[in-house]
N, C-alpha and C positions, 0 to 999 in steps of 0.2 A: 659322198653317196655309199661308200661301202666301208662306213666307219665300224662296222661290227666285225668285219673280217680280221681276226687276230693274227697279225704278225709282228713278233717281236715284244709285245706288250700285252698285259691280260685287261680284259674289259673290266670296269669297277664292278659291274654287276657279279662276276665272277666272285669277287670277295664277299659279295652278300650271300651268294649260293652256298660257298664254302661255310660261312657261319652258319647258315641253316643246316648244312648238311652234318657239322658237328653236333647241333643242338638234338637234331632228331635222333643221331645214333645207330640210324639202320643202314648197313652196309651195302644192301641192294638198292634201296631207294636213293642212297647217295650217289652210287656208281650210274643209275639210271638217269638222273638229274644232270651229273656231270658230263655224261656221255650225250645227252641230247642237247645240250648247252654247245659241247664241243662240235656236233653235227652242225647246228645252227651258225655257229661262227666259221665254218670251214667250208659251208657250201657255197657262198657266193665265191670265193676263192677258186675253188675247183670247178664251178661253173665257167668263168672267165678264162681260167688255165686251158680247159678243155676246149673253148672256142678259139683260143689263140694257138692251140695246136692242129686244130683244123684250118685254120688261116684267117678266121674271122675275126676282124677287129671291132670288138663291141664296145669298145669306148669312143669310137669315133662318132656314133649315133649318140651318146651321152654328151659328148662334146659339143656337138650340134645344136643340140637342145638344153644347154648349159643353164640359160635363164630360166626355162621353163620348168628344169628340174629343180633349181634352187628355189624357185617360187614354191612349187609343190612341196619340197621339204620344209621351207620356211611356214606354210599355212598347216601344214600337217603336225609341226613342232607346237605351234599356237594353239591349235585346237585340243593337242594332247596334252599341253601345260594348262590350258583353261580347265580341260575336264579332271585331271588330277588335283589342281587347286580346289576348283568348286567340291571335288569329291572327299577330298581330304579335310576341308572345312566344315562341310554341312553333312557328309555322307558317310562318315566313318564306320557307323554301326554294323555295315556288312562284315567288319573285319573283327571287330568285338564280338559278333554274334558266330563267326567261323571258327573261333579259337575254343579248343576244348575246356571243358571245366576243370579246374585243376584243383 
């Protein structure tokens, strides 16, 4: 459920982001993208930590609805995977058109 919260190991998407930052060569844009990526990874952990400090057990409601959460995540992954597969196979023109003319 909180698979993107980075504790101990980097997200594989970060390596793609580092490659993009290195190829762009703009320090501000690289800093900004890495900062936004870090905020996105840390937010779930900070949220659960603050709730834990306040005495709220947020994971209890997730455990109660474990089947519903897993079902939702499964269908969401299937939908996103189908979209990426179909868009990659038949709709890659958006990517080609968005690249600058070299």
